[in-house]
N, C-alpha and C positions, 0 to 999 in steps of 0.2 A: 109405713114401716121404715122406709128409707129416711124419712124426715125425722122420725123419733130416734133412730139409731145414731145418726150423725150428731144430733143435739147433745148426746151424752158425753162426747169427747171433744167438744169445741174449745176446751181449755188448752188443748195440745195440737193446735193447727200448725202444720209444717208442710213443705212441698212433698217430702217423702210420704207423710201420712196421707195426704190427699191423693197422691198418685196410687198408693196401695188401695185406698178405699174405693177409688174410681175403678181400678182393675177388678176388684171383687164384684162390682156391679156392672161390668162391661156388657153383659147380655141384655140389659134393658135399653141400651142406646144403639143407634145405627153407627156404622163405622165412621161416617163423617162427623156426627155429633160427638162421638167418643174422642176422635182426634182433635176436634175443636176444644173440648174441655181439657184435654192434655195440654194444648197450647196455652190456655188460660193459666193453668197451674204453673207451667214453665215460664210464664211471663213473656211469651213470644208476641202476644197481642194483648190489648186490654178489652175487657168485656164491653166497654162503651164504644169501641171501634167496631160496631156491630154490622158491618157489611158482609160478614161471613155467614150469618144465619138470618132468617126472616124475623120480623117482630112477633109473629104468631109462635114461631119456635122458641123464641126467647121467653115469651109469656108463659108457655108451657114449662120450660126448663126451670124458670124461677119459682115454680110451685114446689120444687123438690129441695129438701133440706140440704142435700149434698151440693147442689148447684148454687144455692144461696151462700153456702160456706166458701165454695170456690170463688164466687163473685167477691165476697169480702176480702179474701186472701189476695185475689188478683188486683183489686183496686188499691188496697192498702200497700202491698209490696211494690206495685208499679210506681205509685206516687213516692213511696219512701226511697226507692232507688233514684228517682229524679232529684229529690232533695238532698240525698247523701252526695251525689255527684256534684250538684251545684254548690254545696257547702264549701268547696275548695276555693271558689271565687266570689261567693256572696255570704254576708254575715247573717246567718239564720239560726233559730233555735227550734228544735223538734221536740214534741212531747215524748215522754219515755215510751220505749217499745211496748206495744200492746200485743201479747201473745194470742189474744182472741181476735185480733185484727178488726176491732170495732171502733177505734178512736185514734185519730191523728190530727194534731193541730200544729201548724208551722207559723212562726213569727219571724219577721224581718227586724233587723236592728241597724240603725245608723247613729251618728253622733247627736242627732236631734230628736229621734223618735223610735218607738217600738210599734210595729204595725203588723196586722194579720195578713197572711198570704193564702192560707189554705186551711180548711176545716172539714174533717170527714167524720161522720158518725153512722154507725150501723145499729139500729135498735129494732129488735124483733125481726120482722120481715122487710123493714124499710131501710134503705141506704140513702143517706143525704151527703152530697158533696158541695161545699161552698168554696168558690174560687174568687179572689179579690184582685182588682186591677185599678190603675190610675191612668187616666188619659187626658191630654190637653185638648180643649175645644174652645176656640174664640167665639164661634157662633152661639154655643150653649151659654157661655159666660155672659155675653151681651144680652141674650134673651132673659137670663135671670136678673141682670141689672135693670133692664126695662120693666120687668115684672115688679121689682122692688120699688122702683120710682112710681109706678102706677099705684102700688099699695100705699105709699106715703101720701100721694096726691089724694087718694080716696079718703084716707084718715083725716087729712086737713079739711076736706070739703064735705064729708058726710060721716058723722060719728056713728051712724048705724049701718055702715057698709059691711059687706061680707068679711072684710079683713079685720074688723074690730067687734068684739063681744063685750059690752059693758060689764064690769064686775070682775073680769079676769086680771087685767093690768090697766093702769091709767092710760089715757089716750097718749100722753106725752111719753110714757114708758114704751108703748108699742111703736110710736114713731121713731124714737131713738134706737129701738131694736132693729127696725128695718134700715135706718140710716147707717148703723154700724155694719150690718150685713152688706149693704151696698159699698161702703167704704172698704171693707175687707176684699171684696171682689175687684174693685178698682185698683187697689194697692196690694194685690196679692203678692206674697213672697214666692220666689221660684222654688218649686219642689226640689229637694236635694237630689243630685244625680244618683247617688247610691240607692236611695229609696225607689226612685223610678226604675232604675236599671234592674233592681232585684225583682220588683213586681212584674216588670215586662218580661224578664227572662223566664221566670217560673210559670207565669200565666201562659206564655207561648209554648213552653215545654209540655205542660199538662194538657193543654188543648190539642196540641199535635199528637200526643199519645192517644187521645180520644178520637182522632180522625179529622180534626178541624185544622185548616191551613191558615186561618186568619186569627187576629188577636181578640176577636169577639165570636161568641157562638153565632153562626150564620142565621140571618133572619128567616130563611126558608125552613129551618128545622126547630125553631123555638116553639115551646108549648104555651108559655106565658111571658108577659112583658109588662114592667111598670117603668115609668119614665117621668121624672119631675125636674127637668132641665139639667141639674148638676149631679144627679144620680140616676143610674139605670140598672135594672135588675132583669137579667135574661134567664129563663128557665127552660131546660130541655128534660123531658120526662121519658124514662124507659120503664119497662116492667120492673117494679119494686125499687127503682133507682131514680133519684132526682138530682140533676146537676144544675146548680145555680151559679151564675157569674154576676158578681156585685161590682159595678163599675162606678167610680167617683170621677167626676170631671173637674178640671181646674183651669 
């Protein structure tokens, strides 16, 4: 019943509305959980900084429509506040305010580029947060250069290698493609300071609000990971919430 009732009014989500709705259902929560949900609504903490309740408690709470709505409000408003405050020193563009707190996209802008910083979507019972970062790594770049050299050698020496499938591109086209990629890595242009500074600032601010002290989601808490030298994707899953950090190396 609680899930159905809250769903009727999600076009009008506000702090006052959620506090009043929570108060009307105070009797179904323990005092500690009630105060925890109040803190989420008041943005005192973020729901992803979940050292206040157990994973089992969060799993149970996220089955309730009221708590799902509080989670959307908390994640959206906490992030929006960070980006609003950071906009005074960083050139960014935020998507229009979403009164249902289901969508937020943030782009960075500099003289050379427009780039994505943050993407949040809440669909049905699933909340997805994507955070983007850019990091310099000489070892990763060298590893990728060595890989491309190996690809080129294989193509020259064996036309049926794993790196070449006849019929897609000509052998010379594929060799030139790898040579160009290697050339770009060897002669890479320095990433503009404003772009790096913007990504670094917001990446660290968001992760800090989620309880992480480093510029990457810590290895000991990630749920999934993909890594192909120059790109890394780190995933941390919570009940009904997926946080993904997309890192590009240069």
